[in-house]
ZAMARGU-4260 file (C-alpha; in steps of 0.2 Angstrom, whole numbers, plus 5000, padded with zeros to 4 digits):
<rodrens>
0) 5072/5161/4988 | 5091/5165/4984 | 5099/5155/4970 | 5116/5148/4973 | 5121/5138/4957
5) 5111/5133/4942 | 5116/5118/4931 | 5109/5114/4914 | 5112/5100/4902 | 5102/5098/4885
10) 5090/5112/4891 | 5084/5124/4877 | 5099/5131/4868 | 5112/5124/4881 | 5115/5107/4874
15) 5132/5105/4884 | 5133/5105/4903 | 5133/5123/4909 | 5134/5130/4926 | 5129/5147/4933
20) 5137/5152/4949 | 5125/5165/4958 | 5135/5164/4975 | 5140/5180/4983 | 5130/5191/4971
25) 5119/5206/4976 | 5118/5214/4959 | 5122/5206/4942 | 5117/5206/4923 | 5116/5192/4911
30) 5121/5200/4894 | 5123/5194/4876 | 5117/5195/4859 | 5099/5192/4854 | 5095/5174/4853
35) 5111/5169/4863 | 5101/5160/4877 | 5100/5174/4891 | 5082/5171/4894 | 5084/5152/4894
40) 5094/5154/4910 | 5079/5162/4919 | 5068/5149/4911 | 5079/5135/4919 | 5077/5143/4936
45) 5058/5144/4934 | 5057/5126/4927 | 5068/5118/4941 | 5056/5125/4954 | 5039/5124/4945
50) 5041/5113/4930 | 5034/5127/4919 | 5042/5141/4908 | 5032/5158/4907 | 5036/5160/4888
55) 5026/5144/4883 | 5007/5146/4880 | 5002/5131/4892 | 5008/5128/4910 | 5018/5112/4913
60) 5022/5109/4894 | 5039/5101/4894 | 5043/5095/4876 | 5050/5112/4870 | 5063/5113/4883
65) 5073/5098/4877 | 5088/5104/4865 | 5084/5099/4847 | 5100/5088/4846 | 5097/5080/4863
70) 5086/5066/4870 | 5086/5073/4887 | 5086/5089/4897 | 5092/5091/4915 | 5091/5106/4926
75) 5097/5107/4944 | 5095/5123/4955 | 5103/5125/4972 | 5095/5138/4982 | 5094/5145/5000
80) 5078/5149/5009 | 5078/5155/5027 | 5096/5149/5030 | 5093/5132/5023 | 5100/5125/5007
85) 5089/5115/4995 | 5092/5107/4978 | 5078/5105/4965 | 5081/5093/4951 | 5070/5089/4935
90) 5075/5078/4921 | 5064/5078/4905 | 5066/5064/4892 | 5061/5065/4874 | 5048/5052/4868
95) 5045/5045/4851 | 5031/5052/4840 | 5023/5046/4824 | 5021/5064/4819 | 5038/5073/4817
100) 5030/5090/4818 | 5024/5086/4836 | 5036/5086/4850 | 5033/5074/4864 | 5042/5073/4881
105) 5039/5068/4899 | 5047/5071/4916 | 5056/5056/4921 | 5063/5062/4937 | 5059/5076/4949
110) 5065/5078/4967 | 5068/5091/4981 | 5083/5088/4993 | 5087/5097/5009 | 5106/5098/5012
115) 5112/5099/5030 | 5131/5097/5030 | 5135/5080/5023 | 5117/5074/5026 | 5105/5074/5011
120) 5086/5072/5015 | 5074/5069/5001 | 5058/5080/5003 | 5050/5076/4987 | 5052/5061/4975
125) 5040/5065/4960 | 5033/5079/4950 | 5017/5081/4961 | 5027/5080/4977 | 5039/5093/4971
130) 5026/5105/4965 | 5017/5105/4982 | 5034/5106/4991 | 5040/5121/4981 | 5024/5131/4983
135) 5024/5127/5002 | 5042/5132/5004 | 5042/5148/4994 | 5025/5153/4999 | 5021/5158/4980
140) 5012/5148/4966 | 5019/5149/4948 | 5009/5164/4943 | 5014/5174/4959 | 5032/5169/4957
145) 5033/5177/4939 | 5026/5193/4946 | 5037/5196/4961 | 5054/5186/4959 | 5056/5181/4940
150) 5048/5194/4929 | 5051/5186/4911 | 5048/5194/4894 | 5030/5198/4891 | 5025/5196/4909
155) 5032/5212/4915 | 5016/5222/4914 | 5004/5209/4922 | 5004/5216/4939 | 5000/5233/4931
160) 4986/5227/4921 | 4979/5213/4932 | 4961/5212/4937 | 4959/5219/4955 | 4954/5202/4962
165) 4970/5194/4955 | 4981/5209/4962 | 4972/5207/4979 | 4976/5189/4979 | 4994/5191/4975
170) 4997/5205/4989 | 4987/5194/5002 | 4999/5179/4998 | 5014/5190/4999 | 5010/5199/5015
175) 5003/5183/5023 | 4986/5192/5025 | 4977/5176/5024 | 4979/5175/5043 | 4966/5188/5045
180) 4954/5178/5033 | 4958/5163/5043 | 4955/5172/5060 | 4938/5179/5053 | 4933/5161/5047
185) 4939/5154/5064 | 4929/5167/5073 | 4913/5163/5063 | 4915/5145/5065 | 4917/5147/5083
190) 4901/5158/5084 | 4892/5144/5074 | 4899/5131/5086 | 4893/5141/5101 | 4876/5144/5094
195) 4874/5125/5090 | 4879/5121/5108 | 4866/5134/5114 | 4853/5126/5103 | 4858/5108/5110
200) 4857/5114/5128 | 4840/5123/5126 | 4834/5106/5118 | 4840/5097/5134 | 4832/5110/5145
205) 4815/5107/5136 | 4818/5088/5138 | 4821/5090/5156 | 4806/5101/5159 | 4795/5088/5150
210) 4802/5072/5159 | 4795/5075/5176 | 4794/5059/5187 | 4777/5050/5189 | 4778/5051/5208
215) 4781/5067/5218 | 4795/5066/5231 | 4782/5064/5245 | 4774/5050/5237 | 4791/5041/5234
220) 4794/5043/5253 | 4777/5035/5258 | 4780/5020/5245 | 4798/5017/5253 | 4790/5015/5270
225) 4777/5003/5264 | 4791/4993/5256 | 4801/4991/5272 | 4786/4985/5282 | 4781/4972/5269
230) 4800/4966/5267 | 4800/4961/5286 | 4784/4951/5284 | 4790/4943/5267 | 4806/4937/5276
235) 4795/4927/5289 | 4784/4919/5275 | 4799/4914/5265 | 4806/4905/5280 | 4790/4895/5282
240) 4790/4891/5263 | 4808/4886/5263 | 4805/4873/5277 | 4789/4866/5268 | 4799/4865/5252
245) 4813/4856/5261 | 4801/4843/5267 | 4793/4842/5250 | 4810/4839/5243 | 4814/4824/5255
250) 4797/4816/5250 | 4801/4818/5232 | 4819/4810/5235 | 4811/4795/5243 | 4798/4792/5229
255) 4812/4794/5216 | 4822/4781/5225 | 4807/4769/5225 | 4804/4772/5206 | 4823/4768/5203
260) 4821/4752/5212 | 4805/4748/5203 | 4813/4751/5186 | 4828/4740/5190 | 4816/4726/5196
265) 4805/4728/5181 | 4821/4726/5169 | 4825/4710/5178 | 4808/4703/5175 | 4808/4709/5157
270) 4826/4702/5153 | 4827/4690/5138 | 4838/4678/5148 | 4835/4659/5144 | 4849/4649/5151
275) 4841/4632/5146 | 4854/4625/5134 | 4873/4626/5131 | 4881/4619/5115 | 4896/4611/5122
280) 4900/4602/5105 | 4905/4618/5095 | 4921/4620/5104 | 4926/4601/5102 | 4923/4602/5083
285) 4934/4617/5082 | 4948/4608/5091 | 4948/4594/5078 | 4949/4605/5063 | 4963/4615/5071
290) 4974/4599/5073 | 4971/4595/5054 | 4977/4612/5049 | 4993/4610/5059 | 4997/4594/5049
295) 4994/4603/5033 | 5005/4617/5038 | 5020/4606/5042 | 5019/4598/5025 | 5019/4615/5016
300) 5034/4620/5026 | 5044/4604/5020 | 5039/4608/5001 | 5046/4626/5003 | 5062/4620/5011
305) 5065/4609/4996 | 5062/4623/4983 | 5074/4635/4992 | 5088/4623/4991 | 5087/4623/4972
310) 5090/4642/4971 | 5106/4650/4965 | 5116/4658/4979 | 5115/4677/4979 | 5134/4680/4976
315) 5133/4669/4961 | 5117/4677/4955 | 5125/4695/4957 | 5140/4689/4946 | 5129/4682/4932
320) 5119/4699/4932 | 5135/4709/4931 | 5141/4698/4916 | 5124/4701/4907 | 5125/4720/4911
325) 5143/4720/4904 | 5136/4712/4887 | 5122/4725/4887 | 5134/4740/4890 | 5145/4733/4876
330) 5131/4734/4864 | 5125/4751/4870 | 5142/4759/4868 | 5144/4752/4851 | 5127/4760/4845
335) 5132/4777/4853 | 5149/4777/4844 | 5140/4775/4827 | 5128/4790/4832 | 5143/4801/4838
340) 5152/4798/4821 | 5137/4803/4811 | 5135/4819/4822 | 5153/4823/4819 | 5151/4823/4800
345) 5136/4834/4801 | 5144/4847/4812 | 5160/4848/4800 | 5148/4851/4786 | 5139/4866/4795
350) 5156/4874/4799 | 5160/4875/4780 | 5143/4883/4777 | 5144/4896/4791 | 5161/4902/4786
355) 5154/4907/4769 | 5139/4915/4777 | 5151/4925/4789 | 5161/4932/4774 | 5145/4938/4765
360) 5138/4946/4781 | 5155/4956/4785 | 5156/4963/4768 | 5138/4969/4769 | 5141/4977/4786
365) 5157/4986/4779 | 5146/4994/4765 | 5132/5000/4777 | 5145/5007/4789 | 5153/5018/4776
370) 5136/5025/4771 | 5131/5028/4789 | 5148/5037/4792 | 5144/5048/4777 | 5127/5052/4784
375) 5134/5057/4801 | 5147/5068/4793 | 5134/5078/4783 | 5121/5079/4797 | 5127/5093/4808
380) 5132/5104/4792 | 5114/5101/4785 | 5106/5106/4801 | 5116/5122/4802 | 5112/5126/4783
385) 5093/5123/4787 | 5093/5137/4800 | 5101/5150/4788 | 5091/5164/4782 | 5095/5177/4769
390) 5101/5194/4774 | 5104/5187/4792 | 5121/5183/4800 | 5127/5165/4799 | 5128/5157/4817
395) 5145/5150/4813 | 5155/5163/4804 | 5144/5178/4809 | 5144/5184/4791 | 5128/5190/4782
400) 5120/5176/4771 | 5117/5183/4754 | 5112/5166/4746 | 5107/5149/4754 | 5118/5135/4750
405) 5111/5119/4743 | 5106/5105/4755 | 5118/5091/4758 | 5113/5073/4754 | 5113/5065/4771
410) 5102/5050/4767 | 5089/5042/4778 | 5099/5041/4794 | 5086/5031/4803 | 5085/5018/4789
415) 5104/5017/4788 | 5105/5014/4807 | 5092/5000/4806 | 5102/4992/4792 | 5118/4994/4801
420) 5111/4986/4817 | 5103/4972/4807 | 5120/4968/4798 | 5129/4969/4814 | 5117/4957/4822
425) 5119/4945/4807 | 5138/4945/4809 | 5137/4942/4828 | 5125/4928/4825 | 5136/4920/4812
430) 5152/4921/4823 | 5142/4914/4838 | 5135/4899/4828 | 5153/4896/4820 | 5161/4896/4837
435) 5147/4884/4844 | 5149/4872/4829 | 5168/4871/4831 | 5166/4868/4850 | 5154/4854/4846
440) 5167/4846/4834 | 5180/4846/4847 | 5168/4839/4860 | 5163/4825/4847 | 5181/4821/4844
445) 5183/4819/4863 | 5168/4808/4864 | 5173/4796/4850 | 5190/4793/4858 | 5181/4790/4875
450) 5168/4778/4867 | 5181/4768/4857 | 5192/4766/4873 | 5177/4760/4883 | 5172/4748/4869
455) 5190/4740/4869 | 5190/4738/4888 | 5173/4730/4889 | 5178/4717/4876 | 5194/4713/4886
460) 5183/4710/4901 | 5170/4699/4892 | 5183/4688/4885 | 5182/4675/4900 | 5163/4675/4902
465) 5151/4661/4897 | 5140/4664/4881 | 5127/4677/4883 | 5112/4664/4880 | 5119/4652/4894
470) 5119/4667/4906 | 5102/4673/4902 | 5095/4655/4903 | 5102/4652/4921 | 5094/4668/4926
475) 5077/4663/4919 | 5078/4646/4928 | 5082/4654/4944 | 5067/4666/4942 | 5055/4652/4939
480) 5061/4644/4955 | 5058/4660/4964 | 5041/4660/4957 | 5038/4643/4964 | 5045/4648/4981
485) 5033/4663/4981 | 5018/4652/4978 | 5023/4640/4992 | 5025/4655/5003 | 5007/4661/4999
490) 5000/4643/5002 | 5009/4642/5019 | 5003/4660/5023 | 4985/4655/5020 | 4987/4639/5030
495) 4994/4649/5045 | 4980/4662/5043 | 4967/4649/5044 | 4975/4641/5059 | 4975/4658/5068
500) 4957/4661/5063 | 4952/4644/5070 | 4962/4647/5086 | 4952/4663/5088 | 4935/4655/5085
505) 4940/4641/5098 | 4944/4654/5111 | 4927/4663/5108 | 4918/4647/5110 | 4926/4643/5126
510) 4922/4660/5132 | 4904/4658/5128 | 4903/4644/5140 | 4908/4656/5154 | 4897/4671/5147
515) 4881/4663/5152 | 4885/4662/5170 | 4892/4679/5170 | 4876/4686/5163 | 4866/4680/5177
520) 4878/4686/5190 | 4878/4703/5182 | 4858/4704/5182 | 4858/4699/5200 | 4871/4711/5205
525) 4861/4725/5197 | 4848/4724/5212 | 4861/4718/5225 | 4856/4733/5236 | 4838/4725/5238
530) 4845/4708/5245 | 4841/4696/5231 | 4842/4676/5234 | 4860/4669/5235 | 4867/4659/5220
535) 4865/4640/5224 | 4873/4624/5217 | 4857/4619/5208 | 4862/4627/5192 | 4859/4644/5182
540) 4841/4639/5177 | 4835/4635/5194 | 4843/4650/5202 | 4835/4661/5188 | 4817/4655/5192
545) 4819/4658/5211 | 4827/4675/5207 | 4812/4681/5196 | 4799/4676/5209 | 4808/4686/5222
550) 4808/4701/5210 | 4789/4701/5207 | 4785/4700/5226 | 4797/4714/5230 | 4789/4726/5217
555) 4772/4724/5225 | 4779/4730/5242 | 4788/4745/5234 | 4772/4750/5225 | 4762/4751/5241
560) 4775/4762/5250 | 4776/4774/5235 | 4757/4777/5236 | 4758/4782/5254 | 4772/4794/5251
565) 4763/4802/5236 | 4748/4806/5247 | 4758/4814/5260 | 4767/4824/5246 | 4751/4831/5239
570) 4744/4837/5256 | 4761/4846/5259 | 4760/4854/5242 | 4743/4862/5246 | 4749/4870/5261
575) 4764/4877/5252 | 4754/4884/5238 | 4743/4893/5251 | 4757/4901/5259 | 4765/4907/5242
580) 4748/4914/5236 | 4746/4925/5252 | 4764/4931/5250 | 4762/4936/5231 | 4745/4944/5235
585) 4752/4955/5249 | 4767/4960/5236 | 4754/4967/5224 | 4749/4979/5238 | 4766/4988/5238
590) 4767/4988/5219 | 4777/4972/5216 | 4771/4960/5203 | 4781/4944/5208 | 4778/4926/5200
595) 4787/4916/5213 | 4793/4918/5231 | 4811/4919/5225 | 4807/4935/5215 | 4798/4943/5229
600) 4813/4949/5239 | 4823/4953/5222 | 4808/4963/5216 | 4805/4972/5232 | 4824/4977/5233
605) 4823/4982/5214 | 4807/4993/5218 | 4816/5001/5233 | 4831/5005/5222 | 4820/5012/5208
610) 4811/5023/5220 | 4828/5029/5227 | 4834/5032/5210 | 4819/5042/5205 | 4821/5052/5221
615) 4840/5056/5217 | 4835/5059/5198 | 4822/5073/5204 | 4836/5081/5214 | 4849/5079/5199
620) 4837/5087/5186 | 4834/5102/5197 | 4853/5105/5199 | 4856/5101/5180 | 4843/5114/5174
625) 4852/5127/5185 | 4869/5122/5177 | 4863/5122/5159 | 4854/5139/5160 | 4871/5146/5166
630) 4880/5138/5151 | 4867/5145/5139 | 4869/5163/5146 | 4889/5161/5145 | 4889/5154/5127
635) 4877/5167/5120 | 4888/5181/5127 | 4904/5172/5119 | 4895/5170/5102 | 4891/5188/5102
640) 4909/5192/5104 | 4915/5180/5090 | 4901/5187/5078 | 4908/5205/5081 | 4926/5199/5077
645) 4920/5188/5062 | 4911/5203/5054 | 4925/5214/5055 | 4938/5202/5048 | 4928/5198/5032
650) 4937/5202/5015 | 4928/5219/5014 | 4932/5223/5032 | 4949/5225/5040 | 4958/5215/5026
655) 4951/5226/5013 | 4957/5241/5022 | 4974/5234/5024 | 4975/5229/5006 | 4970/5246/5000
660) 4984/5254/5012 | 4997/5242/5004 | 4991/5246/4987 | 4992/5265/4991 | 5009/5263/4998
665) 5015/5253/4982 | 5007/5266/4971 | 5016/5280/4980 | 5033/5272/4979 | 5030/5268/4960
670) 5025/5286/4957 | 5041/5292/4964 | 5051/5280/4953 | 5040/5283/4937 | 5042/5302/4939
675) 5061/5300/4938 | 5060/5287/4924 | 5048/5298/4913 | 5057/5314/4917 | 5042/5320/4927
680) 5029/5316/4914 | 5020/5302/4922 | 5014/5296/4939 | 5002/5283/4945 | 4986/5283/4955
685) 4975/5269/4961 | 4956/5270/4960 | 4944/5256/4964 | 4960/5245/4966 | 4964/5249/4947
690) 4979/5258/4941 | 4977/5275/4932 | 4991/5284/4923 | 4992/5303/4926 | 5000/5313/4911
695) 5007/5329/4919 | 5012/5335/4901 | 4993/5334/4896 | 4985/5344/4910 | 4986/5330/4923
700) 4975/5319/4912 | 4970/5303/4920 | 4968/5288/4909 | 4969/5269/4909 | 4986/5261/4909
705) 4982/5251/4894 | 4983/5267/4884 | 5002/5268/4887 | 5014/5264/4872 | 5026/5249/4873
710) 5040/5259/4880 | 5029/5269/4892 | 5021/5253/4898 | 5039/5246/4902 | 5043/5261/4912
715) 5027/5260/4922 | 5029/5241/4924 | 5047/5243/4930 | 5043/5256/4943 | 5028/5246/4949
720) 5038/5230/4950 | 5052/5238/4959 | 5040/5247/4971 | 5031/5231/4974 | 5047/5222/4979
725) 5052/5236/4990 | 5035/5237/4999 | 5034/5218/5001 | 5051/5217/5009 | 5047/5231/5021
730) 5029/5225/5025 | 5031/5206/5024 | 5040/5202/5040 | 5027/5189/5044 | 5024/5183/5026
735) 5028/5165/5021 | 5034/5171/5004 | 5053/5169/5001 | 5058/5185/4992 | 5077/5184/4993
740) 5080/5188/4974 | 5073/5196/4959 | 5076/5193/4940 | 5071/5206/4927 | 5070/5200/4909
745) 5063/5215/4899 | 5068/5228/4885 | 5080/5240/4894 | 5086/5243/4876 | 5071/5254/4873
750) 5076/5267/4885 | 5086/5282/4881 | 5103/5285/4891 | 5096/5296/4904 | 5081/5285/4908
755) 5092/5270/4908 | 5103/5278/4920 | 5088/5282/4931 | 5082/5264/4930 | 5099/5257/4934
760) 5100/5268/4950 | 5083/5262/4955 | 5088/5244/4953 | 5105/5247/4963 | 5094/5254/4977
765) 5083/5239/4977 | 5099/5227/4978 | 5105/5237/4993 | 5090/5231/5003 | 5098/5213/5004
770) 5089/5206/4989 | 5099/5199/4975 | 5094/5207/4959 | 5098/5200/4941 | 5094/5208/4925
775) 5094/5201/4908 | 5099/5213/4894 | 5109/5215/4878 | 5113/5234/4883 | 5132/5234/4887
780) 5131/5251/4895 | 5119/5244/4908 | 5128/5228/4911 | 5145/5237/4913 | 5138/5247/4928
785) 5134/5231/4938 | 5147/5222/4949 | 5145/5205/4941 | 5140/5201/4923 | 5137/5184/4915
790) 5143/5184/4897 | 5132/5172/4886 | 5140/5169/4869 | 5132/5159/4854 | 5141/5142/4850
795) 5139/5129/4836 | 5131/5116/4847 | 5129/5126/4863 | 5131/5143/4870 | 5145/5147/4882
800) 5143/5157/4898 | 5157/5166/4908 | 5155/5175/4925 | 5165/5192/4924 | 5168/5203/4940
805) 5167/5222/4934
</rodrens>
């Protein structure tokens, strides 16, 4: 990871927008007074990537990063990884809190962008996605990042004092040694898969050995020969059965036909047909009643015609209605005019009252505005005064404060702001309502003029009309005539409906006269195939008696024929049953249990196929056993090889050896640097993956690194950090960790001139390897040695930053 630009707004001490340009830098220093905001720059780099600041007690805490005088903090880091340009952005917004001693804030925006020329691709759009994407992209989590790329204050000695497991985890991640653990895990999983396959195949072999066929191969061959002999005999028997079955079917068809004829003749003799009387008089009475209704209908039509002649013509009726509507509209407009004039007076009264209320509200707003301006004026000075401490430099004039000034009266700023907002809303409401009432008066003035003009025009139009009462009376009379006409229409409609119903009844009666004859014809036609007697001129009753006598005689003859056919059918059925029984009995001899002749051939063929399948299955199982045994031998050999690989790639195997080699290499490199930094007094050794310090000025005494003083711990930690970076760059060719830069934020001011010069040379040598190195210091001598420095200067509202090329 190599930073390009860092932008901060409202982040920590940087209230104003500040940009740090890291482009084209190999070695740089961030320099300034204590408390100027140097470490805040490193905090911003870490926060943009991981959403956390190493100096805070808890990971992911965001409230303290927001500037005290800001409601929002934004940090944007543009950086390069493996030749690609990315931008990480996080925006934190302050939240309201009932407890002023507790800061509350939340991340409102978090995203990661990939910039490819003019195209911008969003890779992450929220906090969770950004955290995962950064860790995948850099190959480091937050803890590992603060041990290898950003070494903040208080974190410098962590790698030196880490537990062996944590130190091993970091080196494994940096050197991508997880690949060996994955290879070992994959080999062990592959071994388990192969062993599982061996177990499954051996179970299959046991199943095959225990699933022997009920018949031997020789027995199957004999059974197949017997089936072929029986199959030929069965075909001859089936031909005989089919012929007998066909004859039986023909007899059954004849019996069925006789039964159908008997059924039709029986229905004729049982029919409830009594053609002994016809009421001819019903149709004649209906004709007389219909003629009477026609006369009444003609009389009703004449009455309707007389009433319709007394109605007012439609054009005259429309004119009367228009004149009445004019009178009604005249009355309505006069009523509306009175209501409009009353509303006009009420609105004029409201304007006077609102003008007075507006004057009072504007005066109150002016007073609150003056108080609020006074509070704003004293707010910043009071904040600065509250931060002053005796015997410390003033942040504005940089003079020593000997006595704290008295606090300024700033008032309750929040209460004044609420009061100002309330009065401002009151003024706006009064103005809006006054504007609305004035507009209403103007609208009412226009409405009064319009209504008076309409009233005058309507009076001129109505001057030539008849009196209102005469017009209404004419309309009422015409309505009564319409009612009489409607009643006449209803009476005429009822007469016409009755006339239609009588005509329908007459047609039905005339139809009934023909229906009786048609019924007899239909009954006779139902047995026409049996040659019934012809219809004569003697009448329906005589023909019916002759017809039923013929039907009874015919039924006697058909019953005799049916008895003869049924006897012949029973004899044929006995022969058929004997043939079928013999066929089914012989089938049992060849192992076929058939229930019908139709099943015999099917079951013989099925039995033959089953035996052939058993024969093929015996051969297949023999071949399958040979094949499976070969796979078992192969899988066991492969599983043994994977077990060998998995055992050697466990954490305490090859990986453990490699980690010890890397740790030994780092220790050797760190010792070389530490001997220079400590003027030959100290070197490092590793024992049991723990670091020991060797004191050459005390008979090469070996002791725990925690026994070092603060300055000595810094020298050992610096040597180890630089050695770790140098070793990682050399060994991590296949690592996913992006180690393109390094930030050192630690107390170089504790070093003497000679040690400082040695430390600077070591840092310069690290930068020559192609990795950008940036240190944070207030030691001017060290900053002046480096090619680029960033001057951080305290300000009233926000520090200022300037890049200087040395």
